[in-house]
N, C-alpha and C positions, 0 to 999 in steps of 0.2 A: 305163654299162650300162642297158639297157631294162628295165624290171620284167618284160617278157613273158618274157624268157628263164627267169627262176624257175619259170614256168608252164608253158609250152608249148616252151622251146627255142629261140624266135626272138629276133631281136635280138643285140646284141655282148655276148658273156660276158667278166666280170670276172676278172681273171688270179687272183684268191683263190679265186672259186666253182669255178674250172675246176681247181684245185689241189685244193681240196676233193673235187670230184666225181671226179679222179682217184683220190686215197687212199682214200675210201669205196666206189669203183664195184668194186674187187677183193672186197667183203665183199658184192656182190649176191646174193641168193638167186633162184634160178632155178627153184625149185620154186611151186606155188601156195602162198599164205598159208593157212594152216589156219582150219579153222571152229571157232570158242570156243563150248564150251557157253553155253546160256542163261544158268546161274546165274553163270558168271564174265563176262557180257558188260559188267556193269557193278559198279566197285567204289568205295568213299568213300576220295579222298583230300582229307585236311582241308585241306592248303595250296592245291587247285585247287578244292575245292568236291565235295558228294557228286554221286554218278551220273554221274561223267565216265567215258565211254565207254573200256573198256580199250586200243583201239587209239589212240584220241587222247591218253591220259595217255602210252602207250609212245611214240608219236610226240614229244610235247613233252620227255619224258627224252632222247630221242635228240638233239633239236634243241639242249637245253641242253649235253648233252656234246660234241656237235660245236661250240657256239660255245665251250666251255672248251678243246677241242683246239686250234680256230684260234688263240685268243689266246695259248697257251703254244707251241705247236709249228708253228703254220700259217705262213704266208709272212711273211716280214719285209720292210719297206720296202727296196727297191732304189734305189740313187742315182741321181739322173737323169745325174750326170755324175762322172767321177774325175779328180782333177785330177793334173797331171804330177807324176811321182816318188812317186805314191801307194804306200802298203806297206799289208802284211798283219802284224797283231801276231803274236806269236810268245809262248807262254808255256812254261816249263820245268816239265815233270811231275816227271823226274828228271834228275840229271847238273847240266851247267854252265848257267848263264843264259843266257836268249835275248833277243831285242828284237824287231826288225822287220825284213821282206823286202821287198824292192822290186823292181819288174820288172827282169828282167835278172839278179837276184841268184840265189844259191844257197844252200841250206840243207843242213848235212851233220852228222847225229848220229853219236857216236861208241859203242862198246858200252855204254857205261854211261849214255846219254843218251837222253830221249824228251821230245816237245816236243807243243803243241797251237797250231794256227795257225788263224785265223780265215780263211773263205774270202769275203773281202769282207764283205756285208751278208747273204749267204744261206746260210752252213753254216759248217762247221768241219771240220779234218783233224788227226787224231792221228799224228804220225809216230815210228815204231818206231826202236830202235837201229840203226846201221849202214846208215842211210838217207842218200839223196841226191835232194832235189828241187830244181826250178828253178822261179822263178816268170816265166813268160812273158806273162802278160795278166792285166790287171784292169780291166775295162771292163764297163758296165752289161749288155752283152748278151754277153758273152765275159770268163768266168774260167777261165784255163788255167795248171796246172802240167805240169811234166815229171819222171815218176818214173824215174830213171837205173838207181836198184836200191835194193833194201828193202822196206819195208813201210807203208802207211799205212790208216787206218780212215777213212773220209769219212761224213758225215751232211750233206744239202741240204736246206733246208726252202721253197726257191724254186720258182717254176715250172720246167718240165723244159730241158732244152738251154740252161742256161746255164754249166754247169760242165763242164771238160772235163779228163782226165788223159792226156797222152800217155805212152807206154811205146817202147820200143825195138820191140815187135812190134803195137802195137795203139793205139787212142785209147778211151778210157773215157768215156761220154757220159751224164751224168745225166737221168735220166728222172723223177727224182721218187724219191729213194732214201737208203738207207744200206747200204754196202758195204766191203768189205776188198779191198785188191789188193797183190798179193808181185809183185816183179821180180826174178829171180835173176841170178848172174853173166853166165850166156850170153846174156841179154837177153829169155827166156822171161817169160811173167807168167800170173798165176792170180788171177781176180776170183770173189770170192763175194760173192752178195748177200743182206743180211739184211733189207731192207724195200724194196718198192716194186720198180722196174726199173732195171736199166741196160743201155746199147747198147754194144756192143763192134764196133770199126769198124776197118777196113784195107782200102785200096786196092779199093773197091766191095765188099767182105766185109763182112756184117753180122750179128751174133748179138745176139738179146734174151733177157735173162737176169735171170726174176724171181726174188722173195726164195725162199729155199730150195734154189737152183741155183747153180752154178758155171761157168766157161769158162776153158780155158788158151789161151794162144798160143805161138806160136815164131816167132822172126826169120824174116822172108822168107816166112812162110805165113798168117799174122795168126793171128784167132781161130778157135778150133776150134768144135766142135758143144757147145752148153749141155747141161748134165747135170743132175739133181737129186742132191744130194749123199747122197741114202737109198737111191741106186741100188746095186748090187752091186759089189764090186771087180772082178769079171770083168768085168760090163757096161762099167765106166770103161775097163779095158785094152783091150778091144777097140774101144772107140771110141777112145781114144788112137792105134791104131794106124791106123784108118779115117782119123784127122785128119791124122797128121804122119808116117806111114813111106814116103810116096810111093805110086808105083803099085804096086810090088811089095808083094804082099799085100794090097793095099787091096779086092779083090773079096772075099778069104775073110773079112777083117775086118767088110765090109758086112754079109755073111751072118750072122756070128755077132750082131753088133748087133740086126739084126732077129729072129734067133731068141731072143736072150736079153732082149728088150725088154718092160717090164711096161706095162699101161695107163696108168700116170703118165710112162712114157718116152715118151709121143707127143710132148712138147716136143721132144725129141732127134730124133725121125722126121720131123716136121714140118720142122725146120731141113735136113735131110738130102734133103728133096724138090728142094732147088735148089741141091745141092752135088754131085749125081751127074750121069753122062751120060744123054741120053733114054733110052736102051736100059736103064738100071738103075731109072728112075725109076718104072717099072710094078711092079717087086718092091715098091719102097718103099710106094708107094699102097697094095698090097693088104694089108701088114701093118698100116698106119696104120689101114686102114678094119676089120681085124679088132679092133684094139685100142680104137678110137673110130669108129664108124661114120659114113662120109661123111654132112654133112646135105644137106636137099634143095637143089638147086641145084649142087650139087657133083659134077661127074663124072671119070671116071679120064680121058678125052681132054682135058678141062680143065686138070688139074692135072699132066698130063704135059707140056703146053705153059705151064706155070707162070702159069694165069690168076691176076692179083693178086686179083678178087674171091672166087674161089673158095676161096685161100687163106686170105684173111680169113675167110671163113663157117666154113671147117674149125678154125680157129685158135680161134673164138668157141667153137667146140662142145668146145675141151679143158678148159673151165673155169677157164681162167687169167686171165680179163677178157677185154675186147672188144679187137680189133686196133685199132678207131678211136682207143683212148686213146693208144696209142704211135705208130700211122700218122701221126698229126698232126706229131708232132714228129722224124721221119727223113727222109733225103733221099731220093733218086730209088731206087725199088724194082727189083732185078735181073730180076725177071719182067715179065709184060706189063701 
């Protein structure tokens, strides 16, 4: 890594620095810094010396806290190679004892068993009762399991897009996160993100699910539209009809979604822009603009044409972090 990257963003970034930027970037304050009164502009800190400027002291403390976070929760070393027949360790949390799981093998918990499994060297996964998982890949650049049924809780501390969970109706892609994932008997799934981001993908359809949001899937249809879990029950019900009821009643469901959306539900409407026909996209644009005004450089015509740059600018205006963070890790964009 060139030192210039730390000062002006040039040069080749270090993966650990990128990971720290990814996590702390979502806490970025977009308002101007307050002007401190002169009487508190300096204060004595015995361990730093008297008269240290307040901003410098705060910066030093933040750097110290970030260093502690990285050392305890930051990226762990990723092995350069995975030997043939490698296995992930399994620890019993409840019920019968566990052992190791090799690529190609499966683990099934009964009604009285819970387990914890390491995800190589990059994270861990808790496996709830009545759950069936299979280990599909354990390589430096791809760690993949299949969740056929049941529930798991995942924590990943490596750079994004190294861990994948296949379900019968979508693939969960780690973007630096913690989340839970459930698969029911019919193959539908429900993802809840508790930290960071998760991408949910199927057949070119993709949802980005930030902390505090959820996303459901159904077999043959892929991921639905993400929504914040503090949205109303009525909003979630009409959104489910929009996502999964087919063409019958979809227009009416869309109208209800637009009417009931709060400013916070701009997350949902932003995703809907690319999921409706051209004729309906103007309605979605108008309602989203009422909730979060379109920023400079974003036009109705451009958004109706799914202009990628304009959609990213509008995403950045939602206050959920910058699109560049997760755009770097995703595949081809469905728009232009």
